[in-house]
Each structure stands twice: as structure tokens, then as C-alpha cells.
FIVOPA-887150 format. One record per residue: z, x, y of N, C-alpha, C in turn. Coordinates in steps of 0.2 Angstrom, whole numbers, padded with zeros to 4 digits, always signed. Layout:
BEGIN
ZXYZXYZXY/...
//
This chain:
BEGIN
+0051-0009+1025+0053-0016+1024+0045-0017+1023/+0044-0020+1018+0038-0024+1018+0035-0030+1021/+0030-0031+1024+0028-0037+1027+0031-0042+1023/+0031-0049+1025+0032-0056+1022+0025-0057+1019/+0028-0062+1014+0021-0064+1010+0021-0071+1013/+0015-0072+1017+0015-0080+1017+0009-0084+1015/+0012-0090+1013+0005-0093+1009+0005-0100+1011/-0001-0101+1011-0005-0109+1013-0005-0112+1006/-0002-0117+1004-0001-0119+0998-0005-0124+0997/-0011-0126+1002-0016-0129+1003-0023-0125+1003/-0022-0118+1003-0029-0114+1001-0028-0109+0995/-0031-0110+0991-0032-0106+0985-0034-0100+0987/-0037-0097+0992-0038-0090+0994-0031-0087+0996/-0028-0091+0999-0021-0089+1002-0016-0088+0997/-0015-0091+0991-0012-0091+0984-0013-0085+0980/-0022-0084+0980-0024-0079+0976-0021-0072+0981/-0022-0073+0987-0020-0065+0990-0012-0064+0990/-0009-0070+0990+0000-0069+0988+0000-0065+0983/-0002-0069+0977-0001-0066+0971-0003-0058+0970/-0009-0056+0972-0011-0049+0974-0005-0045+0976/-0003-0047+0982+0002-0045+0985+0008-0043+0980/+0010-0049+0977+0016-0050+0973+0016-0044+0967/+0009-0045+0964+0007-0039+0958+0009-0032+0961/+0006-0030+0967+0007-0023+0970+0014-0021+0971/+0018-0027+0974+0025-0025+0975+0028-0025+0969/+0027-0028+0962+0030-0028+0957+0027-0019+0954/+0021-0018+0953+0020-0012+0952+0024-0006+0954/+0024-0006+0961+0030-0001+0965+0034+0000+0963/+0039-0008+0962+0046-0008+0959+0045-0004+0954/+0040-0006+0949+0042-0001+0943+0042+0006+0943/+0037+0007+0946+0037+0014+0949+0041+0019+0950/+0044+0015+0955+0050+0018+0959+0056+0017+0955/+0057+0014+0949+0065+0014+0945+0062+0018+0940/+0055+0019+0939+0053+0025+0933+0055+0030+0937/+0055+0031+0942+0055+0039+0947+0062+0039+0948/+0067+0034+0948+0073+0035+0949+0075+0038+0942/+0075+0034+0937+0077+0035+0931+0076+0044+0929/+0069+0044+0930+0068+0052+0929+0071+0057+0934/+0072+0055+0940+0078+0059+0943+0085+0060+0942/+0087+0053+0941+0094+0052+0939+0095+0057+0933/+0090+0057+0928+0091+0061+0920+0091+0069+0923/+0085+0070+0925+0086+0077+0927+0091+0080+0930/+0093+0077+0935+0100+0077+0939+0106+0079+0933/+0106+0074+0930+0110+0075+0924+0113+0080+0919/+0104+0082+0917+0105+0089+0913+0108+0094+0916/+0105+0094+0924+0106+0102+0928+0115+0102+0928/+0119+0095+0930+0126+0094+0929+0129+0096+0923/+0127+0092+0919+0129+0095+0912+0129+0102+0909/+0122+0104+0911+0121+0112+0910+0128+0117+0913/+0127+0112+0920+0131+0119+0924+0139+0118+0923/+0142+0111+0920+0148+0109+0919+0150+0114+0912/+0146+0114+0907+0149+0114+0899+0151+0122+0900/+0155+0123+0897+0159+0130+0895+0153+0133+0893/+0153+0141+0893+0148+0144+0891+0150+0151+0886/+0149+0151+0881+0152+0156+0876+0145+0161+0873/+0141+0157+0868+0135+0160+0868+0130+0157+0873/+0129+0151+0875+0124+0148+0878+0121+0143+0873/+0123+0144+0867+0121+0139+0861+0122+0131+0863/+0129+0129+0866+0129+0123+0871+0125+0121+0877/+0124+0126+0881+0121+0126+0887+0113+0122+0885/+0110+0126+0880+0104+0125+0878+0101+0119+0874/+0108+0116+0872+0106+0111+0868+0106+0104+0872/+0109+0104+0877+0108+0099+0885+0099+0098+0885/+0097+0092+0882+0092+0091+0884+0090+0084+0889/+0087+0080+0890+0084+0074+0894+0078+0073+0894/+0078+0066+0894+0070+0063+0892+0070+0056+0895/+0064+0052+0897+0065+0046+0898+0061+0043+0892/+0065+0037+0889+0063+0033+0884+0060+0028+0889/+0053+0028+0888+0049+0022+0892+0050+0016+0888/+0050+0016+0882+0049+0008+0880+0056+0006+0879/+0060+0009+0881+0068+0006+0883+0070+0005+0891/+0066+0009+0893+0068+0010+0902+0074+0013+0904/+0075+0019+0900+0081+0022+0901+0080+0030+0902/+0084+0032+0903+0086+0042+0902+0090+0043+0898/+0089+0047+0894+0095+0049+0889+0095+0056+0890/+0102+0058+0889+0104+0064+0891+0108+0066+0885/+0106+0071+0881+0108+0072+0874+0111+0081+0873/+0117+0081+0872+0119+0087+0871+0122+0087+0864/+0119+0094+0860+0118+0092+0853+0125+0097+0852/+0123+0099+0844+0126+0105+0842+0132+0102+0842/+0139+0108+0843+0146+0107+0844+0147+0104+0851/+0142+0102+0855+0145+0100+0860+0151+0094+0860/+0150+0091+0854+0155+0084+0855+0163+0088+0854/+0163+0094+0850+0170+0096+0852+0171+0100+0857/+0167+0101+0861+0168+0103+0868+0173+0098+0872/+0167+0092+0870+0168+0086+0874+0177+0083+0873/+0177+0082+0868+0181+0079+0864+0188+0084+0863/+0187+0089+0862+0192+0094+0859+0193+0093+0851/+0197+0098+0849+0200+0097+0844+0206+0099+0841/+0209+0096+0835+0216+0101+0833+0222+0097+0838/+0226+0101+0835+0232+0101+0840+0230+0100+0849/+0228+0105+0850+0226+0107+0857+0223+0101+0859/+0217+0099+0856+0213+0092+0859+0219+0086+0861/+0224+0086+0854+0227+0080+0855+0231+0080+0858/+0233+0086+0861+0238+0087+0869+0235+0086+0875/+0226+0087+0876+0225+0086+0881+0217+0084+0879/+0219+0077+0879+0215+0071+0877+0208+0071+0881/+0205+0068+0878+0197+0066+0882+0199+0061+0889/+0197+0060+0893+0201+0054+0899+0197+0048+0896/+0191+0047+0893+0191+0042+0892+0192+0037+0885/+0196+0033+0885+0199+0030+0879+0191+0028+0875/+0188+0024+0880+0182+0020+0877+0178+0025+0874/+0177+0030+0876+0171+0036+0873+0174+0039+0867/+0180+0038+0867+0183+0042+0861+0183+0036+0855/+0182+0029+0857+0183+0025+0853+0174+0023+0850/+0169+0024+0854+0163+0023+0853+0161+0030+0847/+0164+0036+0849+0163+0040+0846+0168+0041+0839/+0171+0038+0838+0177+0037+0832+0179+0043+0831/+0182+0045+0837+0186+0051+0837+0194+0051+0837/+0196+0055+0831+0203+0057+0831+0205+0064+0829/+0211+0065+0831+0213+0072+0831+0216+0075+0825/+0215+0079+0822+0219+0081+0816+0224+0081+0817/+0230+0076+0812+0237+0077+0813+0241+0076+0805/+0236+0077+0800+0238+0076+0795+0240+0082+0789/+0240+0081+0786+0243+0086+0779+0243+0094+0782/+0236+0094+0783+0231+0102+0785+0237+0104+0791/+0240+0100+0794+0244+0104+0800+0251+0109+0800/+0252+0114+0801+0257+0117+0800+0259+0119+0805/+0267+0120+0807+0271+0124+0811+0274+0132+0810/+0272+0135+0814+0273+0143+0813+0280+0143+0814/+0283+0151+0812+0290+0151+0815+0290+0151+0821/+0286+0153+0826+0285+0154+0833+0284+0147+0834/+0283+0141+0832+0283+0136+0835+0275+0133+0837/+0272+0136+0835+0265+0133+0836+0263+0129+0830/+0259+0125+0832+0255+0120+0826+0249+0119+0825/+0246+0120+0819+0239+0122+0820+0237+0122+0810/+0232+0124+0809+0230+0127+0802+0228+0131+0801/+0227+0134+0795+0223+0141+0792+0217+0140+0788/+0211+0143+0793+0205+0142+0788+0202+0149+0785/+0199+0150+0781+0196+0157+0778+0190+0159+0782/+0191+0165+0786+0187+0169+0788+0182+0173+0784/+0177+0174+0788+0170+0177+0784+0173+0183+0781/+0178+0187+0783+0179+0195+0779+0185+0193+0776/+0186+0187+0772+0191+0187+0768+0198+0185+0767/+0201+0185+0774+0207+0183+0777+0207+0177+0778/+0214+0176+0781+0214+0168+0783+0217+0169+0790/+0213+0163+0795+0217+0163+0801+0219+0157+0803/+0223+0157+0810+0227+0152+0812+0223+0149+0818/+0223+0143+0818+0220+0140+0821+0222+0134+0826/+0224+0133+0832+0227+0127+0835+0220+0121+0837/+0215+0122+0838+0209+0118+0840+0210+0119+0848/+0206+0117+0851+0204+0117+0859+0206+0111+0862/+0206+0113+0869+0206+0106+0872+0201+0102+0874/+0202+0096+0877+0195+0092+0879+0194+0094+0884/+0185+0097+0887+0183+0100+0893+0177+0093+0893/+0178+0088+0896+0174+0082+0896+0167+0083+0899/+0164+0088+0900+0158+0089+0904+0154+0084+0905/+0153+0080+0899+0146+0074+0899+0151+0067+0902/+0156+0067+0902+0160+0061+0906+0160+0064+0912/+0162+0070+0913+0162+0071+0921+0154+0072+0925/+0149+0073+0920+0143+0072+0922+0141+0065+0924/+0143+0060+0920+0143+0053+0920+0145+0050+0927/+0151+0053+0928+0155+0051+0934+0150+0053+0942/+0149+0061+0940+0144+0062+0946+0138+0059+0948/+0134+0057+0941+0129+0053+0942+0129+0045+0945/+0135+0043+0944+0139+0035+0947+0139+0037+0954/+0141+0043+0956+0143+0044+0963+0135+0044+0965/+0131+0047+0965+0124+0050+0967+0120+0044+0967/+0120+0040+0961+0115+0035+0959+0113+0031+0966/+0117+0028+0969+0115+0024+0975+0111+0027+0982/+0113+0034+0982+0110+0038+0989+0103+0040+0984/+0103+0041+0978+0096+0041+0973+0091+0037+0974/+0093+0031+0972+0089+0025+0973+0087+0024+0980/+0091+0025+0984+0089+0023+0992+0083+0028+0993/+0085+0034+0992+0079+0037+0993+0073+0037+0991/+0073+0034+0983+0065+0034+0980+0063+0027+0982/+0065+0022+0982+0063+0016+0986+0061+0016+0991/+0065+0020+0997+0061+0021+1002+0054+0024+1005/+0055+0030+1000+0049+0035+1001+0043+0031+0995/+0045+0029+0989+0042+0025+0985+0038+0020+0987/
//
């Protein structure tokens, strides 16, 4: 804890000294806040890369993080087909939906349930698509695997502890 700032309101030097101390504190707070944002962003990238399902590694390598100094925020971005992993697709996605209705609304996410959905003789629901070899394949979609949502929940739990460390050490 820093010392109290005392001011003699009748002494201009005392007021100037208090202003200098306040400016230093303000600078320290801004540096600590930036450090906190960077640590949380880095931790979020690590966690998202740990949680994302790995097939070819494309999804994992698309996860990046950076500090937007103009806005004072950390950005964690998952590119490529990560949104399909996060929210799921087709019938399987619809049946194992993303845990956050709010996130689905923000993304304007909808599961395919229209005229292209067929039911096979064995009762599976899905659709047919042309394969590269000229044949047709049947797909049911994939379930939601909300790795970014889980990363956000993890960061919410860790934020207070990391903030305490940063501001204590900073």
C-alpha cells in the first residue's frame, strides 16, 4: 500500500508535490492495467489452444491474441473453421447446442434444419454432399465443442488472482 498523500492547501509547493505523486500513481495504474490485459490475453490464447480439438492443427494455429492499445482491450481470435467447432453444425450441433444463448445470438448462429435435412432408413438425420472423388457422402454435422466459451469462463475465474499479483508487484 502506498503512503497517503497529504496536502497543505495553503502551500503551493505542497499542492505541486501532491500532483506529482498522483501523476506517478496514475502512470503506475495504467502500466499495471496494460500488464494485466496482456497476461490475461496470453493466458487465454494458451487455454484456447489447449482446449480446441486437434485434427490437423489448423484450428489451434489460428488462435492468436494481441493488445489493442487504442481500445485498451486484449483480443483473442480463433480463425478459420473454429466457429463451427465452437457452435457445432447440423443435426448434431442442434442436439448438443452451445451453452450460451447470448453467444449464439451475437454470432447469429442457426443450425441447419430445413429442406436439405434427410432421414436415412436407419433413422439418422443429416444431408448429402458431393465428395472430391465424385461420390456423395452423408453428414450429420458435429456437436458444439465450446472451447472459446470455456476459455472465457476460465479467465473469469483467474482474473482476480492475476490482477492482485500484477497490482501488488507493479
